[in-house]
LUMKE-35177 format. One record per atom (N, C-alpha, C): z negated, y negated, x; residue in one letter. Coordinates in steps of 0.001 Angstrom, whole numbers, padded with zeros to 6 digits, always signed. Atoms other than C-alpha are relative to their C-alpha. Layout:
N
ZYXa;...
***
This chain:
217
-000181+000143+001441m;+011682+005531+013935m;-001356-000071-000691m;+001179+000095+000857e;+008983+004388+011530e;+000249+000846-001242e;-000248-000940+001087l;+008661+007199+008973l;-000421-000534-001363l;+000490+000496+001283k;+006757+005322+006283k;+001104-000752-000736k;-001015+000640+000823g;+009131+004364+003487g;+001410+000465+000242g;-001349-000496-000262k;+012120+006139+005031k;+000382+001044-001042k;-000504-000962+000976k;+014248+008064+002527k;+000685+001132+000773k;-000477-001126-000798i;+014837+011511+004028i;+000378+001153-000929i;-000497-001118+000796l;+016941+014270+002439l;+000097+001244+000882l;+000012-001255-000753f;+016740+017930+003468f;+000913+001011-000684f;-000961-000977+000517l;+019665+020317+002965l;-000245+001321+000701l;+000331-001253-000651g;+018800+023945+003542g;+000020+001199-000923g;+000029-001277+000718d;+018110+027471+002364d;-001413+000296-000483d;+001293-000374+000567s;+014989+029405+001362s;-001183-000600+000754s;+001105+000602-000753i;+012842+027967+004164i;-000220-001431-000474i;+000111+001349+000541t;+013600+024450+002938t;-000505+000030-001445t;+000478-000132+001380e;+012950+025667-000620e;-001492+000333-000042e;+001426-000247-000083g;+009517+026789+000521g;-000442+001435-000128g;+000385-001402+000050w;+009623+030579+000392w;-000955+000292+001158w;+000977-000351-001017g;+006605+031909+002272g;-001205-000915+000018g;+001139+000931+000036t;+004366+028887+001634t;-000865+000277-001237t;+000914-000199+001122s;+001365+028866-000680s;+000246-000998-001121s;-000329+000999+001011s;+002608+025748-002519s;+001052-000941+000557s;-001024+000952-000453n;+005347+023126-002393n;-000578-001069+000915n;+000631+001035-000824e;+002858+020722-000838e;-000115+000422+001464e;+000116-000514-001370k;+002795+022945+002282k;+001347+000085+000714k;-001321-000041-000637i;+006575+022794+002919i;+000077-001097+001056i;-000010+000934-001130f;+007332+021045+006195f;+000419-001408-000400f;-000458+001341+000354w;+009207+018178+004563w;-000950-000696-000976w;+001002+000607+000870s;+006509+017645+001911s;-001098-000662+000822s;+001037+000570-000856l;+004064+016981+004750l;+000410-001363+000544l;-000462+001319-000436l;+006248+014082+005885l;-000283-001059-001060l;+000336+000922+001083s;+005548+012523+002504s;-001505-000236-000068s;+001439+000132+000206s;+001826+013235+002144s;-000719-000594+001201s;+000699+000463-001200r;+000926+012421+005751r;+000610-001251+000621r;-000680+001087-000706d;+003520+009903+006895d;+000621-001033-000926d;-000497+000989+000942g;+004603+008131+003724g;+001504-000060-000143g;-001448-000031+000181a;+008271+009131+003862a;+000336+000351-001450a;-000501-000368+001320e;+010263+009390+000617e;+000954+001174+000187e;-000733-001217-000347v;+011530+012966+000732v;+000560+000684-001241v;-000593-000837+001038t;+013835+015144-001364t;+000544+001255+000665t;-000470-001263-000555g;+014473+018819-000678g;+001136+000588-000812g;-001137-000684+000626y;+017801+020467-001424y;+000109+001393+000611y;+000010-001360-000525g;+016872+024019-000500g;+000298+001007-001094g;-000316-001094+000926i;+018420+027026-002262i;-000042+001296+000793i;+000157-001263-000699g;+017309+030455-001137g;+001281+000817+000013g;-001151-000885-000134g;+020004+032799+000145g;+001300-000673+000358g;-001265+000695-000246t;+022610+030095+000717t;+000322-000064+001484t;-000514-000012-001362r;+024740+029875+003824r;+000816-001257+000264r;-000811+001155-000370i;+026601+027199+005704i;+001458+000242-000341i;-001411-000319+000225a;+029972+028944+005415a;+000238+000579-001387a;-000419-000593+001275r;+031799+029849+002212r;+000266+001485+000203r;-000117-001444-000133q;+031713+033590+001604q;+001292+000528-000624q;-001217-000622+000529k;+034683+035871+000957k;-000274+000758-001296k;+000336-000803+001170h;+032895+038051-001601h;-001156-000662-000747h;+001046+000692+000768p;+030799+036567-004446p;-001309+000781-000033p;+001322-000603+000138s;+027067+037225-004708s;-000262+000341-001461s;+000344-000363+001379e;+025401+038686-007791e;-000365-001230-000815e;+000342+001254+000669e;+024066+035222-008635e;+000789-001130+000634e;-000900+001040-000497a;+026403+032248-008340a;-000716-001018+000878a;+000706+001039-000768k;+023691+029954-006953k;-000059+000337+001482k;+000076-000393-001406y;+023587+031977-003743y;+001283-000322+000759y;-001275+000325-000644d;+027210+031035-003059d;+000245-001503+000088d;-000129+001454-000145q;+026565+027294-003055q;-000182-000360+001478q;+000080+000281-001430h;+027362+026911+000621h;-000209-001493+000215h;+000594+001314-000203f;+026114+023753+002228f;+000925-001158-000357f;-000868+001156+000233v;+029149+021453+002111v;+000299-000180-001484v;-000276+000102+001439s;+029692+022242-001579s;-001106-000735-000746s;+001145+000645+000646r;+026278+020696-002347r;-000175-001459+000406r;+000157+001373-000482v;+026723+017405-000489v;+000268-001005-001108v;-000369+000941+001059e;+028385+015699-003458e;-001135-000204-000993e;+001070+000081+000974g;+025373+016444-005666g;-001296-000583+000540g;+001195+000598-000586m;+022855+014918-003277m;-000070-001493-000324m;+000169+001428+000246e;+021434+011429-003727e;+000961-000815+000851e;-001049+000788-000653s;+023792+008663-002721s;-000500-000814+001186s;+000528+000828-001077k;+021448+006790-000380k;-001060+000751+000775k;+000998-000640-000851a;+019388+008015+002553a;-000053-000720+001336a;+000150+000484-001371d;+018010+006817+005847d;+000222+001125+001002d;-000131-001180-000859v;+017973+010326+007309v;+000408+001182-000869v;-000339-001270+000647v;+019622+013616+006303v;-000203+001107+001023v;+000317-001111-000901v;+018275+016811+007874v;+000669+001269-000518v;-000686-001248+000340v;+020397+019987+007875v;-000718+001148+000697v;+000763-001119-000553f;+018525+023272+008356f;+000527+001292-000607f;-000578-001240+000520g;+020526+026471+007931g;+000623+000823+001113g;-000695-000862-000930g;+022489+029250+009568g;-000570+001397+000106g;+000582-001334-000132t;+020052+032143+009478t;+000613+000983-000988t;-000608-000894+000989n;+021648+033538+006298n;+001451+000327+000338n;-001360-000316-000456d;+025137+033286+007810d;-000044+001216+000917d;+000193-001187-000841y;+023878+035740+010408y;-000529+001174-000820y;+000715-001089+000645g;+021622+037747+008105g;+000788+000746-001051g;-000749-000703+001048h;+023935+038490+005175h;+001301-000696-000363h;-001273+000639+000266g;+027053+036360+005454g;+001176+000899+000308g;-001206-000775-000307d;+030581+037753+005435d;+001129-000881+000515d;-001030+000890-000556a;+032451+034698+006748a;+000113+000234+001503a;-000157-000146-001450p;+033934+035099+010225p;-000506-001228+000740p;+000438+001134-000806i;+032672+032897+013034i;+001135-000993+000190i;-001139+000884-000184g;+036159+031490+013631g;+000073-000568+001404g;-000214+000640-001303t;+037120+029146+016455t;-000400-001471-000082t;+000430+001404+000010p;+036062+025628+017508p;+000977-000955-000680p;-000997+000895+000598s;+039295+024165+016128s;+000134+000173-001515s;-000095-000223+001445d;+038784+025475+012570d;-000420-001243-000778d;+000312+001178+000807c;+038720+022828+009858c;-000148+000339-001483c;+000253-000396+001382t;+038127+024837+006658t;-001356+000682-000077t;+001369-000490+000132d;+034832+026066+005226d;-000116+001509-000091d;+000025-001450+000080g;+035766+029747+005312g;-000421+000698+001275g;+000563-000556-001225t;+034553+030241+008886t;-001238-000795+000364t;+001239+000690-000355f;+031241+029319+010452f;+000290-001282+000773f;-000393+001210-000725y;+032817+026903+012931y;+000560-001045-000964y;-000663+000939+000900g;+034989+025326+010243g;-000947-000598-001010g;+000951+000501+000987a;+032163+025034+007716a;-000927-001043+000602a;+000821+001013-000663l;+030041+023155+010243l;+000767-001314+000141l;-000818+001211-000084h;+032891+020709+010863h;+000094-000679-001365h;-000117+000569+001346c;+033379+020241+007109c;-001314-000632-000455c;+001302+000485+000417l;+029658+019783+006527l;-000355-001308+000695l;+000376+001206-000733y;+029046+017244+009262y;+000902-001174-000371y;-000909+001074+000405l;+032143+015248+008303l;-000336-000525-001390l;+000348+000418+001360a;+031126+015213+004638a;-001263-000863-000002a;+001231+000774-000072l;+027654+013947+005513l;+000232-001352+000661l;-000293+001258-000679l;+028972+011321+007918l;+000776-000960-000906l;-000766+000835+000927k;+031364+010085+005232k;-000893-000533-001120k;+000833+000409+001132k;+028785+009986+002428k;-001137-000914+000435k;+001157+000757-000473y;+025971+008540+004545y;+000326-000715+001321y;-000448+000639-001245p;+027640+006200+007070p;-001104-000738+000751p;+001071+000745-000657a;+024432+004282+007770a;-001214+000866+000318a;+001155-000875-000176a;+022112+007296+007882a;+000048+000724+001341a;+000092-000864-001175q;+020897+009343+010824q;+000086+001448-000476q;-000128-001420+000323i;+022123+012927+010458i;-000700+000798+001096i;+000772-000813-000939v;+019755+015424+012106v;+000234+001477-000311v;-000251-001439+000145v;+020411+019133+012685v;-001182+000774+000574v;+001020-000918-000524m;+017752+021832+013046m;+000604+001395+000095m;-000521-001350-000170t;+018651+025251+014418t;-000849+001005-000774t;+000827-001055+000603p;+017517+028492+012775p;-001176+000365+000894p;+001128-000581-000711l;+014173+029946+013738l;+000358+001418+000446l;-000096-001433-000267h;+013861+033328+015383h;-000313+000769-001272h;+000280-000868+001130r;+013821+036165+012874r;-000102+001435+000493r;+000148-001402-000372e;+012890+039829+012997e;+001360+000684-000053e;-001259-000727-000024g;+015836+042005+013985g;+001202-000867+000258g;-001089+000955-000181e;+017969+039083+015142e;+001096+000480+000944e;-001025-000554-000879n;+019887+041270+017595n;+000611+001280-000569n;-000589-001179+000634n;+020922+043944+015073n;+001525-000102-000017n;-001460-000017+000038l;+024557+044979+015200l;+000523-000063-001428l;-000390+000062+001405l;+024658+045285+011398l;-000907-000988-000712l;+000833+000943+000729n;+023489+042577+009027n;-000661+000683-001198n;+000791-000561+001093d;+021395+043037+005874d;+000826+000808-000985d;-000868-000721+000924f;+024395+044316+003891f;+000842+001067+000698f;-000713-001041-000728g;+025598+046733+006556g;+001330-000441+000562g;-001234+000508-000595l;+028443+044474+007672l;-000202-000187+001497l;+000117+000146-001442r;+029134+044423+011371r;+000032-001474+000372r;+000055+001381-000427n;+028080+041133+012841n;+000972-000245+001141n;-000863+000388-001117v;+030466+039299+015136v;-000802-000742+001060v;+000859+000645-000979g;+027519+037810+016961g;-001448+000195-000374g;+001427-000034+000264f;+023759+037752+017246f;-000444-001373-000527f;+000486+001275+000502l;+021586+035004+015780l;+000118-001086+001062l;-000095+000987-001086s;+021564+033290+019167s;+001402-000585+000102s;-001363+000532-000008d;+025359+032933+018903d;+000185-001051-001087d;-000079+000992+001075y;+025032+031116+015579y;-000747-001272+000397y;+000742+001158-000495v;+022412+028847+017130v;+000850-000785+000993v;-000846+000658-001010r;+024741+028106+020041r;+001124-000790-000653r;-001123+000667+000665i;+027610+027228+017701i;-000478-001225-000771i;+000563+001162+000698i;+025433+024938+015576i;-000200-001143+000979i;+000236+001031-001017k;+024436+023049+018722k;+001321-000532+000556k;-001301+000397-000548e;+028024+022999+020001e;+000727-000974-000925e;-000727+000861+000935v;+029535+021494+016847v;-000773-001301-000238v;+000789+001228+000138a;+026658+019037+016421a;+000230-000918+001194a;-000235+000807-001200a;+027217+017887+020003a;+001355-000691-000059a;-001330+000603+000137f;+030884+017247+019197f;-000087-001313-000786f;+000171+001215+000816y;+029768+014692+016581y;-001155-000874+000502y;+001125+000739-000598a;+026909+013447+018808a;-001181-000088-000964a;+001131-000056+000915l;+024319+014513+016215l;-001211+000584+000719l;+001193-000533-000650p;+020758+015037+017447p;-000408+001343-000594p;+000361-001358+000413v;+019558+018640+017303v;-001441+000305+000407v;+001323-000516-000281l;+015993+019885+017017l;+000130+001517+000108l;-000234-001420-000276d;+016186+023340+018599d;-001257+000810-000301d;+001157-000795+000399l;+013582+025278+016634l;+000058+001406+000575l;-000155-001335-000579y;+014983+028509+018056y;-000711+000072+001350y;+000602+000032-001328s;+013698+027456+021484s;-001417-000560+000016s;+001221+000794-000117l;+010712+025251+020632l;-001082+000306-001031l;+000931-000093+001134s;+009011+026406+017421s;-001255+000809+000302s;+001114-000902-000219g;+006706+029061+018871g;-000091+001102-001042g;-000038-001017+001058i;+007653+031250+015893i;+000994+001088+000413i;-000851-001109-000438q;+008978+034644+017034q;-000513+001281-000654q;+000505-001160+000736p;+008531+037462+014481p;+000178+001340+000711p;-000107-001249-000740d;+009630+040118+016980d;-001225+000248+000888d;+001297-000164-000666v;+006237+039535+018628v;-001055+000186-001093v;+000894-000272+001138p;+003675+041178+016270p;-001072-001058-000218p;+001044+001021+000137l;+000955+038594+016982l;+000543-001262-000661l;-000596+001218+000542l;+003283+035683+016221l;+000546+000221-001406l;-000451-000314+001359k;+004753+037427+013187k;-001155-000127-000990k;+001162+000058+000886e;+001302+037829+011633e;-000482-001432-000183e;+000547+001350+000029r;+000356+034263+012480r;+000901-000981-000743r;-000902+001048+000481y;+003492+032375+011404y;+001062+000447-001002y;-001089-000447+000887a;+006052+034541+009526a;-000213+001461-000361a;+000374-001385+000283p;+004513+037682+008015p;+001122+000890-000508p;-001102-000833+000498d;+007728+038826+006328d;+001130+000122+001021d;-001001-000110-001060g;+009684+038470+009569g;+001088-001043-000051g;-001053+000997+000156l;+011781+035559+008346l;-000543-001358-000463l;+000425+001257+000608h;+010043+032942+006197h;-001355-000437+000562h;+001285+000484-000505p;+007324+030821+007810p;-001023-000160-001124p;+001093+000261+000929n;+003952+030687+006079n;-000479-001438+000177n;+000507+001365-000109d;+001826+027556+005798d;-000150-000430+001460d;+000187+000327-001414a;+000969+027693+009506a;+001337-000213+000693a;-001331+000173-000575g;+004639+028092+010386g;+000620-001326-000398g;-000530+001285+000460h;+005634+025110+008268h;-000732-001162+000662h;+000748+001028-000729e;+002891+023106+009947e;+000609-000232+001378e;-000633+000140-001320r;+004532+023809+013310r;+001341-000720-000119r;-001292+000661+000194i;+007958+022799+011996i;-000219-001486-000283i;+000290+001391+000326y;+006499+019613+010528y;-000351-000801+001245y;+000438+000744-001179r;+004826+018592+013785r;+001160-000246+000966r;-001157+000168-000884l;+007982+019183+015828l;+000995-000998-000575l;-000960+000904+000629l;+010210+017399+013321l;-000529-001433-000014l;+000595+001342+000031r;+007824+014455+012992r;+000179-000696+001364r;-000125+000596-001321e;+007780+013848+016735e;+001459-000247+000365e;-001432+000148-000270f;+011534+014344+016937f;+000545-001249-000693f;-000484+001169+000745l;+012204+011737+014228l;-000571-001298+000554l;+000625+001208-000529i;+009765+009247+015687i;+000716-000471+001267i;-000666+000359-001258r;+011664+009350+018995r;+001416-000500-000191r;-001382+000424+000229l;+015030+008589+017389l;+000094-001526-000100l;
***
């Protein structure tokens, strides 16, 4: 894929919004514009999850789960990149569900709804999925709100890859390839000081991996 001039949309959470970076120009997708000439638009909202939640958040914007935002995205794109799931593990209350689910109230079902909505809206575009990064405390039995998790972060990563494979969507496995692992103190200091959000150096790593991944498509 030639990146110059390609219109690329990014649907995500706080990492896509740029939390942890020193400026918007340092966000991984902004680098695709400044360095490679892509036409990029970020649709990142901090705190949002892929699945619809059972209990409302204090601020309504945090409950704009991914599929609910597809309609408001630009109508044309060459590539759409989906990057989420860490908040479903970290503070979500939607059940994981089963592979046959088709509603957005479970994690499995919300992924099906999301991918179908994107495939319908962007029939000529390449849909790309990125898995969550490692995060500090990713094997905790209780999430950030004290709710008992039905799986570890690695389970959410596995399900994202499983449902993407069903639709034959390419997956960039940042969980395995990013080199960002906040449970290792050296790597936490270098790439994600708060244990979750990559800093400028972390976004640089994501950019380089994503750039090479897109070029090979």
